[in-house]
All heavy atoms as an XYZ file, in Angstrom:
758
protein
N      15.182    -30.334     14.850
C      16.242    -30.021     13.918
C      15.641    -29.795     12.532
O      14.646    -30.412     12.174
C      17.229    -31.186     13.876
C      18.427    -30.926     13.015
S      19.646    -32.229     13.254
C      20.195    -32.408     11.600
N      16.255    -28.927     11.783
C      15.792    -28.638     10.426
C      16.890    -29.033      9.455
O      18.036    -28.600      9.581
C      15.446    -27.149     10.261
C      14.320    -26.757     11.212
C      15.062    -26.852      8.816
C      13.991    -25.288     11.216
N      16.531    -29.858      8.492
C      17.452    -30.297      7.453
C      17.104    -29.571      6.171
O      15.930    -29.393      5.855
C      17.315    -31.820      7.227
O      17.571    -32.483      8.454
C      18.265    -32.312      6.164
N      18.121    -29.159      5.432
C      17.888    -28.563      4.113
C      18.376    -29.538      3.062
O      19.400    -30.189      3.226
C      18.629    -27.231      3.977
C      18.010    -26.149      4.830
C      18.409    -24.750      4.404
O      18.636    -24.525      3.195
O      18.499    -23.893      5.287
N      17.621    -29.632      1.975
C      17.989    -30.538      0.897
C      17.517    -29.974     -0.429
O      16.611    -29.138     -0.468
C      17.384    -31.948      1.135
O      17.910    -32.859      0.182
C      15.878    -31.932      1.044
N      18.112    -30.451     -1.489
C      17.684    -30.026     -2.820
C      16.454    -30.832     -3.226
O      16.193    -31.914     -2.683
C      18.798    -30.263     -3.841
O      19.003    -31.656     -4.015
N      15.716    -30.321     -4.186
C      14.526    -31.013     -4.667
C      14.895    -32.375     -5.250
O      14.198    -33.364     -5.036
C      13.798    -30.152     -5.701
N      16.006    -32.443     -5.947
C      16.453    -33.711     -6.542
C      16.760    -34.721     -5.435
O      16.297    -35.870     -5.481
C      17.685    -33.494     -7.454
C      18.284    -34.815     -7.886
C      17.317    -32.632     -8.646
N      17.519    -34.305     -4.428
C      17.851    -35.197     -3.320
C      16.597    -35.606     -2.559
O      16.464    -36.747     -2.120
C      18.854    -34.521     -2.379
C      19.374    -35.467     -1.330
O      19.832    -36.574     -1.645
N      19.298    -35.064     -0.075
N      15.658    -34.688     -2.430
C      14.407    -34.997     -1.747
C      13.660    -36.107     -2.485
O      13.192    -37.064     -1.870
C      13.540    -33.741     -1.626
C      12.234    -33.979     -0.948
C      12.168    -34.142      0.417
C      11.061    -34.059     -1.687
C      10.955    -34.372      1.056
C       9.853    -34.281     -1.061
C       9.798    -34.440      0.309
N      13.547    -35.972     -3.801
C      12.867    -36.999     -4.602
C      13.559    -38.350     -4.461
O      12.907    -39.381     -4.348
C      12.835    -36.595     -6.080
C      11.716    -35.658     -6.432
C      11.525    -35.541     -7.942
N      12.731    -35.157     -8.655
C      13.096    -33.910     -8.920
N      12.338    -32.910     -8.507
N      14.194    -33.652     -9.582
N      14.887    -38.344     -4.453
C      15.639    -39.593     -4.380
C      15.553    -40.249     -3.013
O      15.720    -41.464     -2.899
C      17.110    -39.338     -4.738
C      17.310    -38.950     -6.179
C      18.731    -38.473     -6.457
O      19.492    -38.183     -5.542
N      19.072    -38.375     -7.743
N      15.305    -39.469     -1.972
C      15.313    -39.983     -0.599
C      14.000    -39.728      0.136
O      13.996    -39.549      1.356
C      16.474    -39.339      0.180
C      17.802    -39.686     -0.432
O      18.229    -40.825     -0.382
N      18.443    -38.698     -1.048
N      12.904    -39.743     -0.593
C      11.611    -39.411     -0.006
C      11.279    -40.279      1.197
O      10.861    -39.769      2.243
C      10.499    -39.516     -1.050
C       9.080    -39.241     -0.551
C       8.960    -37.841      0.023
C       8.080    -39.440     -1.671
N      11.467    -41.570      1.102
C      11.145    -42.469      2.215
C      11.915    -42.127      3.468
O      11.350    -42.063      4.567
N      13.211    -41.897      3.314
C      14.037    -41.539      4.469
C      13.605    -40.201      5.063
O      13.548    -40.038      6.284
C      15.510    -41.473      4.065
C      16.426    -41.136      5.220
C      17.882    -40.998      4.797
O      18.300    -41.662      3.833
O      18.578    -40.203      5.449
N      13.285    -39.243      4.194
C      12.853    -37.925      4.672
C      11.529    -38.036      5.433
O      11.354    -37.388      6.469
C      12.693    -36.949      3.501
C      13.932    -36.725      2.701
S      15.051    -35.599      3.507
C      16.397    -35.618      2.345
N      10.608    -38.855      4.936
C       9.345    -39.051      5.647
C       9.585    -39.650      7.025
O       8.971    -39.237      8.007
C       8.406    -39.947      4.832
C       7.760    -39.296      3.612
C       7.017    -40.345      2.796
C       6.836    -38.169      4.001
N      10.476    -40.638      7.112
C      10.810    -41.226      8.413
C      11.426    -40.197      9.347
O      11.125    -40.160     10.538
C      11.758    -42.414      8.245
C      11.057    -43.628      7.683
O       9.844    -43.767      7.799
N      11.830    -44.510      7.055
N      12.288    -39.372      8.807
C      12.950    -38.330      9.592
C      11.909    -37.403     10.212
O      11.997    -37.035     11.379
C      13.881    -37.556      8.657
C      14.779    -36.563      9.279
C      15.724    -35.956      8.238
O      15.952    -36.514      7.158
N      16.251    -34.800      8.545
N      10.893    -37.059      9.438
C       9.845    -36.160      9.920
C       8.901    -36.891     10.873
O       8.566    -36.389     11.940
C       9.071    -35.561      8.726
C       7.825    -34.832      9.180
C       9.975    -34.621      7.936
N       8.494    -38.092     10.486
C       7.498    -38.818     11.281
C       8.047    -39.301     12.617
O       7.403    -39.136     13.645
C       6.972    -40.017     10.490
C       5.900    -40.791     11.223
C       5.371    -41.951     10.397
O       5.878    -42.261      9.325
N       4.335    -42.593     10.900
N       9.224    -39.895     12.619
C       9.720    -40.538     13.833
C      10.661    -39.667     14.663
O      10.716    -39.791     15.877
C      10.406    -41.862     13.490
C       9.449    -42.836     12.848
C       9.619    -43.236     11.533
C       8.355    -43.322     13.551
C       8.731    -44.120     10.938
C       7.456    -44.198     12.969
C       7.659    -44.598     11.656
O       6.771    -45.464     11.074
N      11.396    -38.781     13.997
C      12.322    -37.916     14.737
C      11.775    -36.513     14.928
O      12.408    -35.667     15.536
C      13.668    -37.865     14.007
C      14.413    -39.188     14.079
C      15.808    -39.034     13.553
N      15.905    -39.757     12.285
C      16.833    -39.562     11.369
N      17.762    -38.651     11.558
N      16.857    -40.261     10.263
N      10.599    -36.265     14.371
C       9.921    -34.961     14.476
C      10.815    -33.818     14.008
O      10.826    -32.736     14.599
C       9.406    -34.722     15.895
C       8.519    -35.833     16.366
N       7.258    -36.023     15.871
C       8.739    -36.833     17.254
C       6.728    -37.078     16.438
N       7.601    -37.597     17.287
N      11.558    -34.083     12.955
C      12.394    -33.054     12.347
C      11.637    -32.440     11.182
O      10.588    -32.932     10.773
C      13.719    -33.667     11.874
C      14.557    -34.210     13.022
C      15.870    -34.834     12.581
O      16.186    -34.776     11.382
O      16.578    -35.366     13.450
N      12.169    -31.377     10.642
C      11.587    -30.719      9.473
C      12.610    -30.721      8.349
O      13.813    -30.726      8.598
C      11.188    -29.280      9.807
O      10.234    -29.263     10.839
N      12.113    -30.701      7.129
C      12.980    -30.693      5.958
C      12.603    -29.500      5.081
O      11.436    -29.362      4.693
C      12.844    -31.996      5.139
C      13.725    -31.955      3.900
C      13.171    -33.216      5.988
N      13.553    -28.639      4.801
C      13.343    -27.523      3.888
C      13.874    -27.960      2.531
O      15.014    -28.414      2.414
C      14.077    -26.245      4.370
C      13.954    -25.139      3.337
C      13.515    -25.791      5.709
N      13.033    -27.841      1.524
C      13.376    -28.294      0.177
C      13.741    -27.076     -0.665
O      12.940    -26.148     -0.818
C      12.201    -29.064     -0.444
C      11.807    -30.217      0.487
C      12.562    -29.572     -1.831
C      10.387    -30.661      0.356
N      14.956    -27.093     -1.197
C      15.469    -25.982     -2.001
C      15.433    -26.337     -3.477
O      15.677    -27.482     -3.860
C      16.913    -25.661     -1.610
C      17.022    -25.177     -0.192
O      16.227    -24.369      0.256
N      18.007    -25.675      0.534
N      15.144    -25.341     -4.279
C      15.202    -25.476     -5.732
C      16.027    -24.313     -6.255
O      15.730    -23.156     -5.921
C      13.792    -25.458     -6.323
C      13.744    -25.739     -7.800
C      12.306    -25.850     -8.258
C      12.264    -26.166     -9.740
N      10.873    -26.266    -10.210
N      17.060    -24.614     -6.976
C      17.984    -23.586     -7.458
C      18.554    -22.781     -6.294
O      18.727    -21.570     -6.375
C      17.321    -22.659     -8.469
C      16.849    -23.390     -9.720
O      17.550    -24.353    -10.132
O      15.795    -23.036    -10.277
N      18.786    -23.470     -5.169
C      19.401    -22.844     -4.003
C      18.470    -22.012     -3.143
O      18.899    -21.407     -2.164
N      17.182    -21.970     -3.484
C      16.224    -21.161     -2.725
C      15.163    -22.068     -2.110
O      14.685    -22.999     -2.758
C      15.543    -20.140     -3.638
C      16.505    -19.125     -4.215
C      15.797    -18.166     -5.125
C      16.806    -17.203     -5.729
N      16.201    -16.307     -6.703
N      14.758    -21.794     -0.860
C      13.721    -22.623     -0.238
C      12.383    -22.439     -0.937
O      11.952    -21.314     -1.195
C      13.672    -22.129      1.203
C      14.330    -20.798      1.197
C      15.255    -20.751      0.021
N      11.745    -23.568     -1.279
C      10.454    -23.506     -1.975
C       9.350    -24.257     -1.225
O       8.170    -24.025     -1.476
C      10.548    -24.042     -3.418
C      11.432    -23.143     -4.270
C      11.044    -25.467     -3.447
N       9.725    -25.154     -0.325
C       8.724    -25.936      0.407
C       9.362    -26.487      1.672
O      10.584    -26.481      1.821
C       8.199    -27.078     -0.458
N       8.487    -26.985      2.557
C       8.976    -27.610      3.778
C       8.104    -28.822      4.084
O       6.894    -28.800      3.871
C       8.938    -26.634      4.941
N       8.745    -29.853      4.591
C       8.049    -31.050      5.034
C       8.117    -31.050      6.549
O       9.207    -31.035      7.123
C       8.725    -32.303      4.459
C       8.096    -33.638      4.801
C       6.695    -33.753      4.199
C       8.977    -34.766      4.278
N       6.941    -30.997      7.188
C       6.891    -30.934      8.651
C       5.966    -32.020      9.171
O       5.097    -32.516      8.451
C       6.430    -29.552      9.157
C       7.393    -28.456      8.764
C       5.027    -29.230      8.692
N       6.130    -32.350     10.435
C       5.281    -33.306     11.120
C       3.825    -32.851     11.038
O       3.531    -31.652     11.148
C       5.755    -33.395     12.576
C       4.933    -34.338     13.394
O       5.098    -35.560     13.217
O       4.131    -33.847     14.202
N       2.906    -33.785     10.861
C       1.488    -33.448     10.710
C       0.949    -32.704     11.924
O       0.115    -31.795     11.784
C       0.673    -34.707     10.446
N       1.407    -33.051     13.127
C       0.933    -32.341     14.328
C       1.392    -30.892     14.314
O       0.636    -29.988     14.669
C       1.426    -33.044     15.587
C       0.735    -34.387     15.826
C       1.264    -35.057     17.054
N       2.722    -35.224     16.891
C       3.526    -35.760     17.775
N       3.070    -36.168     18.922
N       4.808    -35.893     17.537
N       2.631    -30.651     13.899
C       3.131    -29.284     13.800
C       2.341    -28.513     12.748
O       1.965    -27.355     12.958
C       4.624    -29.274     13.463
C       5.245    -27.912     13.178
C       5.064    -26.968     14.363
C       6.718    -28.074     12.832
N       2.060    -29.156     11.631
C       1.293    -28.505     10.570
C      -0.088    -28.101     11.080
O      -0.572    -26.998     10.805
C       1.173    -29.416      9.350
C       0.413    -28.797      8.223
C       0.954    -27.742      7.502
C      -0.850    -29.248      7.883
C       0.250    -27.154      6.460
C      -1.557    -28.675      6.853
C      -1.012    -27.628      6.135
N      -0.728    -28.965     11.854
C      -2.045    -28.642     12.401
C      -1.962    -27.456     13.356
O      -2.832    -26.577     13.351
C      -2.650    -29.863     13.095
C      -4.086    -29.669     13.502
C      -5.007    -29.245     12.364
O      -4.864    -29.753     11.234
O      -5.863    -28.371     12.606
N      -0.911    -27.404     14.173
C      -0.716    -26.245     15.062
C      -0.544    -24.971     14.260
O      -1.098    -23.915     14.599
C       0.510    -26.460     15.955
C       0.274    -27.408     17.100
C       1.496    -27.576     17.976
N       1.975    -26.302     18.468
C       3.244    -26.061     18.802
N       4.152    -27.012     18.717
N       3.604    -24.880     19.247
N       0.221    -25.046     13.187
C       0.444    -23.879     12.323
C      -0.881    -23.421     11.726
O      -1.178    -22.220     11.684
C       1.481    -24.197     11.224
C       2.862    -24.398     11.845
C       1.498    -23.106     10.160
C       3.891    -24.992     10.902
N      -1.705    -24.363     11.275
C      -3.011    -24.006     10.708
C      -3.903    -23.320     11.736
O      -4.577    -22.332     11.425
C      -3.712    -25.253     10.157
C      -3.096    -25.745      8.872
C      -3.733    -26.998      8.374
N      -5.185    -26.867      8.284
C      -5.964    -27.825      7.826
N      -5.459    -28.969      7.437
N      -7.266    -27.648      7.771
N      -3.918    -23.823     12.974
C      -4.718    -23.187     14.023
C      -4.203    -21.781     14.325
O      -4.990    -20.843     14.490
C      -4.721    -24.038     15.294
C      -5.606    -25.275     15.200
C      -5.830    -25.920     16.553
N      -4.622    -26.170     17.305
C      -3.927    -27.304     17.296
N      -4.319    -28.308     16.543
N      -2.839    -27.442     18.029
N      -2.881    -21.637     14.388
C      -2.303    -20.318     14.652
C      -2.637    -19.355     13.520
O      -2.938    -18.184     13.768
C      -0.789    -20.430     14.832
C      -0.387    -21.105     16.122
S       1.374    -21.424     16.243
C       2.041    -19.788     16.177
N      -2.608    -19.837     12.282
C      -2.934    -18.996     11.135
C      -4.386    -18.532     11.210
O      -4.686    -17.368     10.960
C      -2.692    -19.747      9.821
C      -2.980    -18.912      8.577
C      -2.018    -17.767      8.396
O      -0.824    -17.969      8.470
N      -2.530    -16.572      8.170
N      -5.277    -19.431     11.594
C      -6.691    -19.066     11.714
C      -6.880    -18.002     12.793
O      -7.630    -17.026     12.598
C      -7.535    -20.299     12.021
N      -6.199    -18.157     13.934
C      -6.303    -17.158     15.003
C      -5.710    -15.826     14.555
O      -6.250    -14.755     14.854
C      -5.617    -17.656     16.270
C      -6.382    -18.793     16.927
C      -5.954    -19.078     18.349
N      -4.542    -19.022     18.599
C      -3.782    -20.058     18.946
N      -4.297    -21.249     19.088
N      -2.497    -19.903     19.176
N      -4.586    -15.878     13.850
C      -3.945    -14.658     13.358
C      -4.868    -13.937     12.371
O      -5.039    -12.714     12.443
C      -2.610    -14.999     12.700
C      -1.890    -13.806     12.155
C      -1.207    -12.950     13.005
C      -1.896    -13.528     10.799
C      -0.539    -11.834     12.509
C      -1.236    -12.423     10.293
C      -0.554    -11.572     11.151
N      -5.482    -14.699     11.452
C      -6.397    -14.089     10.487
C      -7.585    -13.431     11.182
O      -7.998    -12.327     10.809
C      -6.891    -15.142      9.484
C      -5.796    -15.607      8.534
O      -4.755    -14.927      8.425
O      -5.987    -16.677      7.913
N      -8.128    -14.105     12.212
C      -9.257    -13.535     12.953
C      -8.838    -12.249     13.663
O      -9.588    -11.266     13.681
C      -9.793    -14.555     13.956
N      -7.641    -12.250     14.245
C      -7.134    -11.055     14.913
C      -6.961     -9.910     13.910
O      -7.331     -8.765     14.193
C      -5.820    -11.357     15.621
C      -5.134    -10.196     16.326
C      -6.043     -9.611     17.409
C      -3.823    -10.647     16.920
N      -6.413    -10.209     12.749
C      -6.236     -9.176     11.716
C      -7.576     -8.577     11.303
O      -7.686     -7.362     11.114
C      -5.522     -9.761     10.501
S      -3.772    -10.074     10.774
N      -8.597     -9.421     11.183
C      -9.924     -8.924     10.826
C     -10.487     -8.010     11.908
O     -11.101     -6.988     11.606
C     -10.877    -10.093     10.569
C     -10.571    -10.837      9.287
C     -11.422    -12.086      9.120
O     -12.171    -12.482     10.006
N     -11.292    -12.720      7.963
N     -10.267     -8.374     13.182
C     -10.744     -7.521     14.285
C     -10.025     -6.185     14.273
O     -10.647     -5.127     14.485
C     -10.529     -8.228     15.621
C     -11.498     -9.371     15.849
C     -11.251    -10.114     17.136
N     -11.129     -9.228     18.279
C     -10.467     -9.539     19.384
N      -9.863    -10.709     19.506
N     -10.410     -8.693     20.383
N      -8.726     -6.205     14.047
C      -7.960     -4.955     14.004
C      -8.428     -4.101     12.826
O      -8.633     -2.897     12.959
C      -6.446     -5.234     13.924
C      -5.957     -5.833     15.243
C      -5.667     -3.973     13.574
C      -4.538     -6.375     15.185
N      -8.604     -4.739     11.676
C      -9.071     -4.018     10.492
C     -10.435     -3.380     10.742
O     -10.663     -2.217     10.390
C      -9.149     -4.981      9.305
C      -9.449     -4.315      7.990
C      -9.423     -5.301      6.840
O      -8.552     -6.184      6.822
O     -10.290     -5.169      5.954
N     -11.336     -4.117     11.382
C     -12.658     -3.579     11.677
C     -12.559     -2.419     12.665
O     -13.269     -1.419     12.534
C     -13.564     -4.680     12.239
N     -11.670     -2.535     13.632
C     -11.502     -1.490     14.632
C     -10.946     -0.197     14.058
O     -11.212      0.889     14.559
N     -10.161     -0.309     13.007
C      -9.550      0.869     12.385
C     -10.254      1.262     11.086
O      -9.744      2.083     10.332
C      -8.061      0.611     12.112
C      -7.184      0.743     13.323
C      -6.928     -0.346     14.135
C      -6.617      1.958     13.652
C      -6.119     -0.227     15.257
C      -5.808      2.099     14.768
C      -5.565      1.000     15.575
N     -11.426      0.694     10.813
C     -12.111      0.915      9.530
C     -12.364      2.391      9.239
O     -12.227      2.831      8.104
C     -13.426      0.139      9.499
N     -12.730      3.168     10.249
C     -13.038      4.574     10.016
C     -11.862      5.511     10.199
O     -12.019      6.724     10.132
N     -10.679      4.969     10.428
C      -9.499      5.789     10.701
C      -8.668      5.911      9.418
O      -8.379      4.907      8.772
C      -8.651      5.146     11.824
C      -7.399      5.952     12.100
C      -9.478      4.980     13.089
N      -8.263      7.122      9.061
C      -7.391      7.275      7.892
C      -6.096      6.468      8.081
O      -5.588      6.337      9.200
C      -7.090      8.777      7.846
C      -8.200      9.402      8.609
C      -8.605      8.417      9.658
N      -5.593      5.922      6.996
C      -4.433      5.035      7.067
C      -3.241      5.678      7.773
O      -2.617      5.062      8.644
C      -4.007      4.590      5.664
C      -2.863      3.604      5.674
C      -2.486      3.110      4.297
O      -3.226      3.338      3.333
O      -1.414      2.468      4.184
N      -2.905      6.896      7.441
C      -1.751      7.568      8.046
C      -1.931      7.702      9.552
O      -0.988      7.489     10.329
C      -1.534      8.933      7.407
N      -3.150      8.033      9.981
C      -3.426      8.176     11.409
C      -3.320      6.821     12.125
O      -2.759      6.714     13.217
C      -4.827      8.761     11.604
C      -5.175      9.103     13.031
C      -6.573      9.699     13.129
O      -6.971     10.467     12.224
O      -7.260      9.380     14.114
N      -3.845      5.791     11.514
C      -3.766      4.453     12.101
C      -2.333      3.977     12.217
O      -1.928      3.422     13.244
N      -1.545      4.180     11.172
C      -0.137      3.777     11.210
C       0.627      4.556     12.266
O       1.483      4.000     12.959
C       0.509      3.953      9.830
C       0.061      2.946      8.769
C       0.628      3.321      7.406
C       0.471      1.541      9.164
N       0.319      5.841     12.408
C       0.985      6.649     13.429
C       0.654      6.118     14.815
O       1.530      6.029     15.686
C       0.566      8.116     13.290
N      -0.596      5.744     15.032
C      -1.004      5.193     16.332
C      -0.295      3.862     16.609
O       0.179      3.616     17.716
C      -2.523      5.003     16.353
C      -3.073      4.640     17.703
C      -4.588      4.605     17.720
O      -5.226      5.351     16.953
O      -5.128      3.824     18.524
N      -0.220      3.012     15.594
C       0.465      1.725     15.749
C       1.952      1.944     16.036
O       2.522      1.320     16.937
C       0.267      0.858     14.488
C      -1.198      0.402     14.410
C       1.208     -0.346     14.486
C      -1.580     -0.211     13.079
N       2.589      2.843     15.293
C       4.014      3.114     15.505
C       4.280      3.675     16.898
O       5.282      3.343     17.533
C       4.553      4.058     14.430
C       4.673      3.377     13.086
O       4.861      2.167     13.008
N       4.557      4.142     12.014
N       3.374      4.509     17.385
C       3.534      5.063     18.733
C       3.431      3.953     19.779
O       4.222      3.904     20.730
C       2.480      6.137     18.991
N       2.487      3.043     19.602
C       2.328      1.933     20.549
C       3.543      1.016     20.520
O       4.029      0.570     21.573
C       1.059      1.145     20.224
N       4.057      0.749     19.346
C       5.257     -0.094     19.216
C       6.439      0.593     19.897
O       7.210     -0.031     20.627
C       5.562     -0.393     17.734
C       6.945     -1.007     17.560
C       4.496     -1.318     17.149
N       6.590      1.896     19.679
C       7.681      2.643     20.313
C       7.603      2.603     21.824
O       8.619      2.419     22.509
N       6.404      2.758     22.381
C       6.234      2.696     23.835
C       6.606      1.319     24.368
O       7.263      1.205     25.411
C       4.791      3.033     24.222
C       4.445      4.497     24.114
C       2.989      4.728     24.517
C       2.598      6.172     24.311
N       1.185      6.405     24.652
N       6.182      0.285     23.691
C       6.481     -1.079     24.149
C       7.979     -1.374     24.069
O       8.543     -1.995     24.963
C       5.692     -2.102     23.330
C       5.926     -3.538     23.740
C       5.600     -3.826     25.202
O       4.763     -3.126     25.791
O       6.204     -4.761     25.760
N       8.623     -0.919     23.010
C      10.081     -1.130     22.887
C      10.828     -0.391     23.993
O      11.781     -0.912     24.559
C      10.562     -0.690     21.511
C      10.156     -1.650     20.419
C      10.690     -1.248     19.071
N      10.332     -2.248     18.080
C      10.265     -2.006     16.793
N      10.538     -0.805     16.307
N       9.925     -2.975     15.960
N      10.395      0.816     24.294
C      11.031      1.585     25.373
C      10.831      0.876     26.707
O      11.762      0.783     27.519
C      10.456      3.003     25.424
N       9.628      0.353     26.946
C       9.356     -0.383     28.176
C      10.236     -1.626     28.258
O      10.819     -1.919     29.298
C       7.883     -0.782     28.249
C       7.482     -1.417     29.582
C       6.149     -2.129     29.502
N       6.184     -3.304     28.659
C       6.727     -4.483     29.025
N       7.271     -4.620     30.205
N       6.713     -5.506     28.205
N      10.371     -2.334     27.162
C      11.208     -3.541     27.137
C      12.668     -3.208     27.425
O      13.351     -3.954     28.131
C      11.101     -4.237     25.781
O       9.803     -4.731     25.583
N      13.148     -2.086     26.883
C      14.537     -1.677     27.142
C      14.732     -1.358     28.605
O      15.757     -1.696     29.211
C      14.917     -0.490     26.260
C      15.208     -0.872     24.827
C      15.861      0.280     24.060
N      14.974      1.427     23.905
C      14.153      1.621     22.892
N      14.076      0.735     21.921
N      13.387      2.690     22.827
N      13.740     -0.664     29.208
C      13.857     -0.334     30.639
C      13.891     -1.601     31.478
O      14.694     -1.714     32.408
C      12.684      0.551     31.081
C      12.808      2.001     30.642
C      11.791      2.897     31.366
N      10.416      2.434     31.257
C       9.580      2.705     30.249
N      10.002      3.457     29.239
N       8.345      2.267     30.257
N      13.043     -2.547     31.177
C      13.004     -3.808     31.932
C      14.320     -4.556     31.752
O      14.888     -5.060     32.717
C      11.799     -4.679     31.464
C      11.895     -6.086     32.034
C      10.490     -4.021     31.876
N      14.840     -4.608     30.538
C      16.083     -5.330     30.263
C      17.279     -4.673     30.956
O      18.190     -5.356     31.414
C      16.328     -5.400     28.757
N      17.266     -3.352     31.052
C      18.408     -2.667     31.680
C      18.416     -2.866     33.198
O      19.463     -2.722     33.844
C      18.384     -1.181     31.343
O      17.280     -0.542     31.953
N      17.272     -3.196     33.787
C      17.198     -3.437     35.227
C      17.679     -4.827     35.606
O      17.957     -5.080     36.755
C      15.760     -3.248     35.712
C      15.298     -1.818     35.660
C      13.868     -1.675     36.131
C      13.425     -0.227     36.018
N      12.038     -0.064     36.475
N      17.751     -5.707     34.632
C      18.143     -7.100     34.905
C      19.613     -7.262     35.017
O      20.482     -6.685     34.740
C      17.607     -8.045     33.793
C      18.092     -9.461     34.021
C      16.101     -7.995     33.751
């Protein structure tokens, strides 16, 4: 579950919010002036997010290296074509179900 709270309420109830995250494995989104500015998440979830970010960054670097000699417009056209094919395939599979 995700709870939203204001920064003021978060400061006033920090202990309770920490317990909520630690023992109930919930997350808390902290809003300032009505906009989300931070989140308090379980340490295990945070570690998973960090690992996923590292893998995502490595993948982006591989893609960038693979397209290094390709003009931007040509690369984007190739990516858009691949996305279009996959979306069409997904629609066909979904319509058969």
